ZAMARGU-4260 file (C-alpha; in steps of 0.2 Angstrom, whole numbers, plus 5000, padded with zeros to 4 digits):
<rodrens>
0) 5076/4877/5070 | 5064/4892/5066 | 5046/4888/5063 | 5029/4896/5057 | 5023/4902/5073
5) 5039/4914/5077 | 5036/4924/5062 | 5033/4940/5071 | 5019/4953/5069 | 5008/4940/5061
10) 4996/4928/5070 | 4991/4909/5064 | 5002/4899/5055 | 4992/4889/5043 | 4994/4894/5024
15) 4980/4904/5012 | 4966/4891/5008 | 4964/4900/4992 | 4976/4896/4978 | 4988/4910/4976
20) 4994/4913/4958 | 5012/4914/4953 | 5018/4931/4952 | 5007/4936/4966 | 5011/4955/4975
25) 5010/4961/4993 | 5009/4979/4988 | 5011/4985/5003 | 5021/4982/5017 | 5036/4991/5029
30) 5051/4987/5038 | 5057/4993/5055 | 5073/4994/5066 | 5069/4999/5083 | 5085/5007/5085
35) 5083/5020/5067 | 5078/5038/5072 | 5059/5041/5073 | 5056/5059/5067 | 5046/5071/5079
40) 5028/5065/5080 | 5032/5048/5073 | 5027/5031/5080 | 5041/5020/5085 | 5041/5001/5080
45) 5049/4986/5085 | 5062/4977/5074 | 5053/4971/5060 | 5065/4965/5045 | 5065/4962/5028
50) 5069/4943/5031 | 5051/4942/5044 | 5042/4946/5031 | 5049/4935/5018 | 5046/4923/5028
55) 5028/4930/5028 | 5028/4930/5009 | 5033/4909/5010 | 5020/4905/5020 | 5008/4915/5007
60) 5015/4909/4993 | 5017/4927/4989 | 5030/4930/4975 | 5034/4948/4976 | 5031/4964/4986
65) 5031/4984/4989 | 5041/4991/5002 | 5034/5007/5007 | 5041/5021/5018 | 5031/5023/5034
70) 5030/5042/5042 | 5041/5034/5057 | 5057/5040/5048 | 5050/5055/5038 | 5061/5059/5022
75) 5074/5047/5026 | 5071/5033/5016 | 5088/5024/5019 | 5081/5008/5029 | 5069/5005/5015
80) 5083/5008/5002 | 5093/4994/5009 | 5080/4981/5010 | 5074/4986/4991 | 5092/4984/4986
85) 5093/4967/4997 | 5077/4962/4990 | 5083/4966/4974 | 5073/4970/4954 | 5064/4954/4951
90) 5056/4954/4967 | 5054/4968/4975 | 5049/4987/4972 | 5048/5004/4982 | 5037/5018/4988
95) 5047/5032/4995 | 5043/5048/5006 | 5051/5063/4997 | 5047/5083/4997 | 5044/5092/4982
100) 5060/5101/4976 | 5070/5084/4981 | 5083/5084/4966 | 5081/5075/4952 | 5098/5067/4953
105) 5094/5061/4970 | 5077/5054/4962 | 5083/5043/4947 | 5097/5036/4960 | 5080/5029/4970
110) 5073/5025/4954 | 5086/5013/4947 | 5085/5004/4963 | 5066/5000/4959 | 5057/5016/4968
115) 5041/5018/4957 | 5032/5032/4967 | 5031/5043/4983 | 5019/5044/4997 | 5012/5056/5005
120) 5003/5050/5023 | 4991/5065/5026 | 4982/5055/5040 | 4997/5059/5052 | 5003/5074/5043
125) 5022/5067/5043 | 5030/5074/5035 | 5019/5083/5022 | 5004/5092/5021 | 4990/5092/5009
130) 4999/5108/5002 | 5014/5098/4996 | 5001/5087/4985 | 5001/5097/4969 | 5019/5101/4970
135) 5023/5084/4971 | 5011/5078/4959 | 5021/5086/4946 | 5039/5082/4953 | 5033/5062/4950
140) 5025/5065/4935 | 5041/5069/4929 | 5048/5054/4935 | 5035/5043/4929 | 5031/5038/4948
145) 5012/5039/4956 | 5009/5045/4970 | 5003/5036/4985 | 4989/5044/4996 | 4983/5041/5012
150) 4971/5050/5017 | 4953/5053/5026 | 4940/5052/5017 | 4935/5071/5020 | 4954/5076/5016
155) 4952/5065/4998 | 4935/5075/4993 | 4943/5093/4998 | 4959/5088/4987 | 4947/5084/4972
160) 4951/5096/4961 | 4970/5093/4964 | 4969/5076/4962 | 4960/5076/4948 | 4971/5089/4939
165) 4987/5080/4945 | 4998/5074/4929 | 5003/5057/4939 | 4994/5042/4944 | 4985/5043/4963
170) 4985/5027/4971 | 4974/5027/4988 | 4979/5017/5002 | 4970/5006/5012 | 4952/5005/5004
175) 4953/5025/5004 | 4946/5025/5021 | 4929/5027/5014 | 4916/5023/5027 | 4908/5006/5028
180) 4890/5012/5026 | 4882/5023/5012 | 4900/5025/5004 | 4895/5031/4988 | 4885/5047/4995
185) 4903/5052/5003 | 4910/5067/4990 | 4928/5056/4990 | 4918/5041/4984 | 4915/5055/4967
190) 4935/5057/4967 | 4941/5041/4970 | 4930/5032/4956 | 4932/5047/4945 | 4950/5043/4945
195) 4950/5025/4944 | 4938/5024/4931 | 4947/5037/4920 | 4963/5026/4922 | 4972/5039/4932
200) 4968/5028/4950 | 4970/5013/4959 | 4966/5008/4976 | 4973/4996/4989 | 4963/4983/4997
205) 4974/4982/5010 | 4972/4985/5031 | 4954/4982/5034 | 4955/4982/5050 | 4959/5001/5049
210) 4938/5005/5046 | 4934/4994/5059 | 4947/4986/5070 | 4933/4978/5079 | 4926/4968/5064
215) 4937/4971/5051 | 4926/4959/5040 | 4914/4973/5039 | 4925/4981/5023 | 4915/4967/5014
220) 4902/4976/5006 | 4912/4990/5001 | 4927/4976/4994 | 4915/4970/4984 | 4907/4986/4977
225) 4924/4991/4971 | 4929/4975/4964 | 4912/4975/4952 | 4916/4993/4949 | 4933/4992/4944
230) 4941/4976/4945 | 4957/4982/4934 | 4962/4996/4946 | 4964/4987/4962 | 4979/4978/4970
235) 4981/4969/4987 | 4994/4972/5002 | 4997/4964/5020 | 5002/4982/5029 | 5014/4970/5038
240) 5018/4973/5051 | 5001/4980/5053 | 5008/4996/5063 | 4989/5002/5063 | 4981/4988/5069
245) 4975/4983/5089 | 4977/4966/5087 | 4990/4959/5074 | 4980/4947/5060 | 4982/4931/5053
250) 4990/4937/5035 | 4985/4920/5027 | 4966/4925/5034 | 4969/4941/5027 | 4971/4936/5008
255) 4959/4921/5010 | 4946/4936/5011 | 4949/4943/4996 | 4941/4928/4990 | 4926/4934/5000
260) 4926/4950/4990 | 4931/4943/4972 | 4925/4924/4971 | 4930/4923/4953 | 4948/4916/4953
265) 4950/4927/4936 | 4947/4941/4946 | 4958/4938/4958 | 4973/4933/4946 | 4969/4952/4940
270) 4970/4959/4956 | 4986/4949/4964 | 4994/4949/4949 | 4990/4958/4933 | 4987/4974/4943
275) 5001/4973/4953 | 5012/4972/4940 | 5007/4984/4928 | 5006/4998/4943 | 5024/4993/4947
280) 5030/4988/4934 | 5035/4971/4936 | 5040/4961/4921
</rodrens>
């Protein structure tokens, strides 16, 4: 018989200490198939299945989730689309990776399955680049999708005029990779805050270890500043199976950390349930 400690790519076995409200959403996770083709420059990953992630959600008490196409598979969204169809529209949504100029019929077919946005990973630059952001944003606006951006602060600052002019919402991955000290002095902070305060941007409180692998708790001051400033524009995600972590974390502990950043249960409900429902179109 399977037990909790056999769930791959997560440490610990206990549930979160904090109460998790019904309708909570894990807004960022991937699935992997070690047999699937990897694009040039992409990082392969061991099997990490939808069934494995479902057990993570069961342990956390989280009801819904958002699949995010990783750069590993480039523009081939087939693995994640299959997982999306398996999970079903009541439980799951997806963020794909598509190129500008993708036929609208193909995109609308994805939308019918529950795709609500497209991601540009500009940290690795696979398969898209900064030059794709403006045309991609125009294409996504025609679908009612958002652009999810994984980028360094320098890239975000450099794209400031482009991002401010995009006709679609922008979702910043993983705390927008902002610095953990003097973040308000970083030019990217102004771009991110302008978009969120204008109701055109969102941020994922996910992968805190991406900002400090040795002390993932060091993100606390930045997280609290974001919660104080724009609680209505924040969502939360596990980033399971944690492809950018040097040490696999405890997903329940990651969720518990949200209580340190947002001590008010009503604010946590907004982040875990209400904001996610608005952004991803959950009923």
